[in-house]
C-alpha positions, 0 to 999 in steps of 0.5 A, spaced: 694 895 408 701 892 408 705 891 414 712 895 415 719 893 418 723 898 421 731 897 422 734 901 427 741 900 426 746 903 432 753 902 433 752 897 439 745 894 437 740 893 431 733 893 433 727 890 429 720 893 429 714 891 425 707 895 424 700 892 426 696 891 419 693 898 420 700 901 420 698 905 427 703 902 432 710 899 431 712 894 436 719 891 437 721 884 434 728 883 436 735 886 438 741 883 436 749 885 436 751 890 431 757 885 430 753 879 428 748 883 423 753 883 417 760 879 418 765 881 412 
């Protein structure tokens, strides 16, 4: 099975997570400040 990436976009921080190969458990990868994600 393919792994999935999840993006949890909040007003202050954005969290990134990925599943294991069997898509049973998602683990956090990183968090970044929301203002650093999309700079216009």
